[in-house]
C-alpha positions in Angstrom: -16.0 -19.4 16.0 -17.6 -16.4 17.7 -15.7 -13.7 19.5 -16.0 -10.1 20.4 -14.5 -7.4 18.2 -12.2 -6.6 21.2 -11.0 -10.2 21.4 -10.4 -10.3 17.6 -8.4 -7.1 17.8 -6.2 -8.6 20.5 -5.8 -11.7 18.5 -4.7 -9.6 15.5 -2.0 -8.0 17.7 -0.8 -11.5 18.8 -0.7 -12.7 15.2 1.4 -9.7 14.2 3.9 -10.6 16.9 3.9 -14.2 15.8 4.5 -13.2 12.2 7.4 -11.0 13.2 8.9 -13.8 15.2 8.6 -16.3 12.3 10.1 -13.8 10.0 13.0 -13.3 12.4 13.4 -17.1 12.7 13.4 -17.5 8.9 16.0 -14.7 8.7 18.3 -16.6 11.1 17.6 -20.2 10.0 16.2 -20.1 6.4 19.6 -21.0 4.8 23.0 -22.2 5.9 26.3 -23.5 4.7 25.6 -27.0 3.4 28.7 -28.3 5.1 27.5 -27.3 8.6 24.9 -28.8 10.9 21.7 -26.7 11.3 20.8 -25.5 14.7 17.1 -26.3 14.3 17.8 -30.1 14.0 18.3 -32.4 17.0 20.4 -34.7 14.7 24.0 -33.9 15.5 25.9 -36.8 13.8 24.5 -37.3 10.3 24.6 -34.1 8.3 22.0 -35.3 5.7 19.5 -36.2 8.4 20.2 -32.9 10.1 19.5 -31.0 6.9 16.3 -32.9 6.2 15.0 -32.3 9.7 15.9 -28.6 9.5 14.3 -28.3 6.1 11.0 -29.8 7.6 11.2 -27.4 10.5 11.7 -24.4 8.2 8.9 -25.6 6.0 6.7 -25.8 9.0 7.6 -22.2 9.9 6.5 -21.1 6.4 3.3 -23.0 6.7 2.6 -21.5 10.1 3.4 -18.0 8.7 0.8 -18.5 5.9 -1.8 -19.9 8.3 -1.4 -17.0 10.7 -1.6 -14.5 7.7 -4.8 -16.1 6.6 -6.3 -15.9 10.1 -5.2 -12.3 10.3 -7.1 -11.5 7.0 -10.2 -13.4 8.2 -10.2 -11.5 11.5 -9.8 -8.2 9.7 -12.6 -8.9 7.3 -14.9 -10.0 10.1 -14.1 -6.8 12.1 -14.6 -4.6 9.0 -18.0 -6.3 8.3 -19.1 -5.6 11.8 -17.9 -2.1 11.6 -19.9 -1.5 8.5 -23.1 -2.9 10.1 -23.0 -1.9 13.7 -24.3 1.5 14.7 -23.2 3.7 17.6 -24.2 7.1 18.9 -21.3 9.6 19.4 -21.8 13.3 20.0 -25.5 12.9 19.4 -24.9 11.4 15.9 -25.9 7.9 14.9 -23.0 6.4 12.9 -21.8 3.1 11.8 -18.5 2.1 13.5 -16.7 2.5 10.2 -18.0 6.0 9.8 -17.0 6.9 13.4 -13.5 5.5 12.7 -13.3 7.7 9.6 -14.2 10.7 11.6 -11.7 9.8 14.3 -8.8 8.9 12.1 -9.3 11.2 9.1 -12.0 13.8 9.2 -11.6 15.0 12.8 -8.3 16.7 11.9 -9.9 18.5 8.9 -12.8 19.7 11.2 -10.2 20.9 13.7 -8.2 22.6 11.0 -11.4 24.3 9.7 -12.2 25.6 13.2 -8.6 27.0 13.5 -8.7 28.5 10.0 -12.0 30.3 10.8 -10.5 31.6 14.2 -7.5 32.9 12.3 -9.8 34.7 9.8 -11.8 36.3 12.7 -8.5 37.4 14.4 -7.2 38.9 11.1 -10.5 40.7 10.5 -10.6 42.0 14.1 -7.0 43.4 13.7 -8.0 45.1 10.5 -11.2 46.6 12.1 -9.2 47.8 15.1 -6.5 49.4 12.8 -9.2 51.0 10.6 -11.1 52.4 13.6 -8.0 53.7 15.2 -7.2 55.7 12.1 -10.6 57.4 12.0 -11.1 60.8 13.5 -14.3 60.4 15.5 -14.1 63.4 17.9 -17.2 65.5 17.9 -19.3 62.9 16.0 -22.6 61.8 17.4 -23.0 58.2 18.5 -25.3 57.6 15.5 -22.7 58.8 13.0 -19.9 57.0 14.8 -21.9 53.8 14.4 -22.1 54.4 10.7 -18.5 55.2 10.1 -16.8 52.7 12.4 -15.9 49.3 11.0 -17.0 46.1 12.6 -16.2 42.4 11.9 -18.6 40.9 9.4 -18.9 37.2 10.2 -19.5 35.4 6.9 -20.0 32.1 8.6 -22.7 32.2 11.3 -21.1 31.9 14.7 -23.6 29.2 15.6 -22.2 27.0 12.9 -18.7 27.3 14.4 -20.1 26.7 17.9 -21.8 23.6 16.6 -18.5 22.4 15.0 -16.6 23.1 18.2 -19.2 21.4 20.4 -19.2 18.3 18.0 -15.4 18.1 18.1 -15.3 18.3 21.9 -18.1 15.8 22.4 -16.9 13.4 19.7 -13.3 13.3 20.9 -14.5 12.8 24.5 -16.9 10.0 23.7 -15.4 8.1 20.8 -12.8 5.9 22.4 -15.0 4.9 25.3 -17.9 4.2 23.0 -15.7 2.1 20.7 -14.3 0.2 23.6 -17.8 -0.5 24.9 -19.2 -1.7 21.6 -16.1 -3.7 20.7 -16.4 -5.5 24.0 -20.0 -6.6 23.4 -20.3 -7.0 19.6 -19.8 -10.6 18.5 -18.4 -11.5 15.1 -18.2 -14.9 13.4 -14.8 -15.9 12.1 -13.5 -19.2 10.8 -9.9 -19.4 12.2 -7.7 -22.0 13.8 
C-alpha cells in the first residue's frame, strides 16, 4: 500500500493509542477468579462457556496487539528508508531528511551551545580588556603610544564563522518544520500493512 510519510506518521500515532488501549484491556480482563463470570463474554449462565468465550476474546486482543505492533514496525522502517533517501534543502544546505532530523533533534542544541560559549568567551575577554585598560595610566601619551599599550579583544575564531553559525541556526530553525511538513505531505512510501 502506498501512503505519504505524513499519513504514515499519523497512522503510527493511531497505532500507539490502540496498543495502549489493548494493554489497558489486558490489564483489566487478562485474568479473573475462575469462580466468577467474565465481563467480556455474553454467556451469562454457563461459567465454562463464559470462560471459553472470554479466553477467545483475550486471545484476539493479544493477536490484535501483535498485528498492530508489526504494522508499527513496518511503518517506521518505511519512513526511515524514505528519510535516508529523500533530500531537502534547509538553510541553503541540501540534506537527507534523516540528516535534517539529526540536526533538529540533536546537533542544533550543540551548535546553539557553541554560539553561547563563544559569546561568553568574548564577554569575558571584553571585561578583562576593560579592566586592564582602566588600570593603565595613559594621560599625556600620544595616540600612537596609547594604541600600542592599550589592550584589545583578540578574536581567535573569526567573527564571520560565528555569524555563519548564527545565520544557519536562525534559518534552519525557521525553515525545518515547514520543510519537513511539506516533504512529508508529498513523499510516498510503500508499506505492507493491514
